[in-house]
N, C-alpha and C positions, 0 to 999 in steps of 0.2 A: 509511435506512441499515440494512442487515441485518448481524447479528452472527454470527460463527462462532467460538466460543471453547470450548476444553475447560474444563470446570469444575474439573479437577484440576491444570491448569498455570497457574502465576503467573510471568510474565516479569519480568525485572529492569527497574526503572524507569531511564529515561534520565537522566543527571545534567545534561546540557546539550543543548539543541536549537538547532541553527543554522538550520534551514530544512526545506523539503520537497524530497526527492530523488526523481526519477522513474526508473523502469525501464520497459521496454516488452516486450509480448508480442503477436505478431501474432494469435494466437487470442483469442477472447472466450468466456468461460464463467462460469457462476455460481460464487460463492465456495466453496460447499460442494464442488462438483466439482473446482475448482482445489486446494482444501485436501487432498482425497483423493489427488490426483496427487502433491502435494508430500510428503505423509506416506508414500506408497509409496517415495519417494526417501530417506526417513529423517528428514525434518523433523518437528518436534513439532506444527506448526500450518501455517496458510496462509503464514506467514513475513513477510508485509507488514502494515503498519498499515491500508492501504486498497487496494481494487481499484477502478479507475476504468474503467467499461465504455464501449463505443463509443456507447451511447445517452445518455451523460452521467450515468447513475446510478452511485452509489458505495456500496460495501459495506465495512464496517469489519471488519478481521481482528483483529490484536493491538491493544490499546488504544493510542492515539496517544502516551501518555506512556511506553510501554514499548519496550524494545529489540526490533528485528526479528531475523530469522535472521542469524547472523554471516557468511553467504556473500553477503549483499546489500550492495553498495557503499553506504557512508554509514550503515550500520545503527547505529553507536554514537552518532551525534550528529545524526541527521535523522529526520523522519517519512518513512517509505518508502511510496511510492505506486506500484503497478503499473498502468500504462496498458495496457489491453487493446484488442485489435482494431486496433492501429496499428503501423506500422514505427517503428524507432528514431528518436527525435527529433521525432515528429509527433504533433500533437493535432488533433482535429477541433473545430469551434466549440463544440459542446455540452460536450465534455470540457474545453476551455479555460475555459469559463464555470464549470463545476462545480469545477475546480481553484482558480480565483480565489475562489470562495465559501469553499472549505475554507481557503485561505490567510488569508482575512479572519477566519474564525471562530477559527482557531488563532493568529492574529496572527504568522504566520511568512512569510518570503519563499520563493519558489520558486527553488531554486538550479539552475544549469546542470548538464547531464549530465556 
């Protein structure tokens, strides 16, 4: 897991976590590159807790106990994962496997879109 966090920004801790919520992006790029794009849009960071790449690798953005960007659906009570390189609602087998490992490690369910 690769980390990309600003040493100057501390995000609010989530009070309750109901599960893992997925968002999708057809493009796939490294976390650092994605974070730069998001910050050009006015975000303070990558915005998500994790990026899940098409090859099944996962990069951690905002710590999983902290709130994501408020423009992301489910940010207030879910760990937010951006699935990259896939159309809406689709996961390839290696992404599905990586997501199941994450869900097991965090002891959280994967919730529907």
